[in-house]
C-alpha positions as CSV (number, residue, x, y, z in Angstrom):
1,Y,36.3,4.2,25.7
2,P,33.9,5.0,28.6
3,L,34.0,8.6,30.0
4,E,36.0,7.4,33.0
5,L,39.1,7.5,30.8
6,E,39.2,11.3,31.3
7,Q,39.6,10.8,35.1
8,Q,42.5,8.4,34.5
9,S,44.4,10.4,31.9
10,V,44.0,13.9,30.6
11,E,46.9,13.4,28.2
12,T,45.1,11.2,25.7
13,V,44.0,12.4,22.2
14,H,40.2,12.1,22.5
15,R,36.9,13.8,21.7
16,A,33.3,13.2,22.6
17,G,31.7,10.1,21.2
18,P,28.1,9.0,21.5
19,E,26.9,10.1,25.0
20,G,28.8,8.4,27.7
21,T,31.8,7.5,25.5
22,L,35.0,9.0,24.1
23,E,36.5,8.5,20.7
24,V,40.2,7.9,21.5
25,I,43.3,7.6,19.3
26,V,45.2,4.4,20.1
27,V,48.1,2.4,18.8
28,D,47.5,-1.2,18.1
29,L,50.7,-3.1,19.0
30,P,51.3,-6.8,18.5
31,K,50.5,-7.7,22.2
32,S,48.6,-4.6,23.4
33,V,46.5,-1.6,22.6
34,R,47.5,1.7,24.1
35,T,46.3,5.3,24.0
36,V,48.3,8.0,22.3
37,S,49.4,11.0,24.3
38,R,49.0,14.5,23.0
39,T,52.8,15.0,23.1
40,E,53.3,11.9,21.0
41,A,50.6,13.0,18.5
42,I,52.3,16.4,18.0
43,E,55.4,14.6,16.7
44,W,53.3,12.9,14.0
45,G,52.7,16.3,12.3
46,L,49.0,15.7,11.8
47,S,46.1,17.9,12.8
48,R,43.6,16.6,15.3
49,E,41.0,16.1,12.6
50,E,43.5,14.3,10.4
51,L,44.3,11.9,13.3
52,F,40.7,11.0,13.8
53,A,40.1,10.6,10.1
54,L,43.1,8.3,9.9
55,G,41.9,6.3,12.9
56,R,38.5,5.8,11.4
57,R,40.0,4.8,8.0
58,N,42.2,2.3,9.8
59,L,39.2,1.0,11.7
60,I,37.4,0.3,8.5
61,E,40.3,-1.2,6.6
62,R,42.0,-3.2,9.4
63,T,39.2,-4.7,11.4
64,T,36.4,-7.0,10.4
65,L,33.1,-7.8,11.9
66,Q,30.7,-10.7,11.7
67,V,27.0,-9.8,11.6
68,H,24.6,-12.0,13.5
69,S,21.0,-11.4,12.9
70,V,18.7,-12.5,15.8
71,E,14.9,-12.6,15.5
72,V,13.8,-11.5,19.0
73,Q,10.1,-11.5,18.1
74,A,8.2,-12.4,15.0
75,G,9.4,-10.0,12.3
76,I,11.7,-8.1,14.7
77,E,15.5,-8.6,14.2
78,L,18.5,-7.2,16.0
79,M,21.8,-7.1,14.3
80,A,24.9,-7.9,16.5
81,F,28.2,-6.9,15.0
82,M,31.0,-8.9,16.7
83,G,34.4,-10.3,16.0
84,D,37.0,-7.9,17.3
85,A,37.6,-7.8,21.1
86,Y,38.8,-4.2,21.1
87,Y,37.1,-2.5,18.2
88,A,33.7,-3.9,17.4
89,A,31.8,-1.1,19.3
90,S,34.1,1.5,17.6
91,H,32.4,0.6,14.4
92,A,29.5,2.7,15.7
93,L,31.6,5.7,14.6
94,V,31.4,4.4,11.0
95,L,27.9,2.9,11.3
96,D,26.9,4.1,7.8
97,Q,29.4,1.6,6.4
98,H,27.4,-1.3,8.0
99,L,23.8,-0.3,7.7
100,P,21.6,-0.2,4.6
101,G,21.6,3.2,3.0
102,D,17.8,3.5,2.9
103,L,17.0,4.3,6.5
104,P,15.2,7.6,6.6
105,H,14.1,6.8,10.2
106,G,17.5,5.7,11.4
107,A,18.3,2.8,13.7
108,L,18.3,1.9,17.3
109,V,21.9,1.3,18.4
110,G,23.7,0.0,21.5
111,I,27.4,-0.2,22.4
112,P,27.3,-2.0,25.7
113,R,30.9,-3.2,25.6
114,R,34.0,-3.1,23.3
115,D,33.3,-6.3,21.5
116,V,29.6,-5.7,20.6
117,L,27.7,-3.3,18.4
118,L,23.9,-3.7,18.4
119,A,21.6,-2.2,15.8
120,H,18.0,-2.4,14.7
121,P,17.3,-0.6,11.5
122,I,14.0,1.3,11.8
123,R,11.7,0.4,8.9
124,N,8.3,0.2,10.5
125,I,6.4,0.4,13.8
126,G,8.1,-2.9,14.9
127,A,10.9,-0.6,16.2
128,A,8.6,0.2,19.2
129,D,8.7,-3.5,20.0
130,A,12.4,-3.8,19.5
131,I,13.2,-1.2,22.2
132,G,12.6,-3.6,25.1
133,S,14.8,-6.3,23.4
134,M,17.5,-3.9,22.7
135,L,17.5,-2.6,26.3
136,Q,17.6,-6.2,27.7
137,A,20.6,-7.0,25.5
138,I,22.4,-3.7,26.2
139,L,22.0,-4.0,30.0
140,H,23.0,-7.7,30.0
141,W,26.2,-7.2,28.0
142,H,27.1,-4.0,29.8
143,A,26.7,-5.6,33.2
144,E,28.5,-8.8,32.1
145,G,31.6,-7.0,30.6
146,P,34.5,-7.2,30.2
147,G,35.2,-3.9,28.4
148,S,31.9,-2.3,29.4
149,L,31.2,0.9,27.5
150,S,27.7,2.3,27.7
151,P,24.3,1.2,28.9
152,V,22.7,3.9,26.7
153,L,20.1,3.1,23.9
154,Y,20.8,5.5,21.0
155,W,18.7,6.6,18.1
156,Y,21.1,6.9,15.2
157,V,19.6,9.2,12.6
158,A,21.2,11.6,10.0
159,G,24.7,10.7,11.3
160,E,24.0,11.6,14.9
161,F,23.5,9.6,18.1
162,I,20.5,10.8,20.1
163,T,20.1,9.4,23.6
164,L,16.8,7.6,24.3
165,T,16.4,8.2,28.0
166,Y,15.1,5.5,30.3
167,T,15.2,4.5,33.9
168,I,14.5,1.1,35.6
169,K,13.0,1.1,39.0
170,D,11.5,-1.9,40.8
171,D,11.8,-3.9,37.5
172,A,9.6,-1.3,35.7
173,L,10.9,0.5,32.6
174,D,10.2,4.2,32.4
175,F,11.1,5.2,28.8
176,T,11.2,8.9,28.1
177,P,12.7,9.5,24.6
178,P,12.8,12.9,22.9
179,V,9.6,14.2,21.2
180,E,11.2,13.8,17.8
181,F,11.6,10.1,18.4
182,L,8.0,9.7,19.6
183,D,6.8,11.7,16.5
184,M,8.7,9.4,14.2
185,L,7.1,6.3,15.9
186,K,3.6,8.0,15.6
187,R,4.2,8.5,11.8
188,L,5.2,4.9,11.4
189,S,2.1,3.8,13.4
190,D,-0.2,6.0,11.3
191,R,1.3,4.5,8.2
192,A,0.8,0.9,9.5
193,S,-2.8,1.6,10.3
194,L,-3.4,2.8,6.7
195,S,-2.0,-0.4,5.2
């Protein structure tokens, strides 16, 4: 859920998700999805951590995603995980289940709205070129809705989501990621120039 949920209800069982989002416990009913109140959760007799572990397990076992690979430039592919109107983006919380295990440099990730999870596994310096395409897709889907979540571009590495900061002014992109991300791109660039 987007952070705005906290303004609407303080009674939900939630915790911080990737920047700009909340991980929320919900009940999936036949005709609706609703949040779980703290009072209701107490009656279940599970700790907070057990509730979130159960929620993630149910997410993996009960929802399926289709993966669409889109080549946005020669040799640069974006992966779009889609298929569930409410839970596709939630799979970012279990992203290791969907990405190859050999990603020492991580992946670029976007969760623009509930029904879309975007990823670009970082394997080489082509990731630098993928940034613009990822941002275009994220901003388009976030603005289009419905179920908009986050316009943020994340660097998913070592199980954490790191925000890659950017601003757009007068149609110009000002990309200011953390030093660690720039260092990683430099290492990939140096490796490419040695090849």
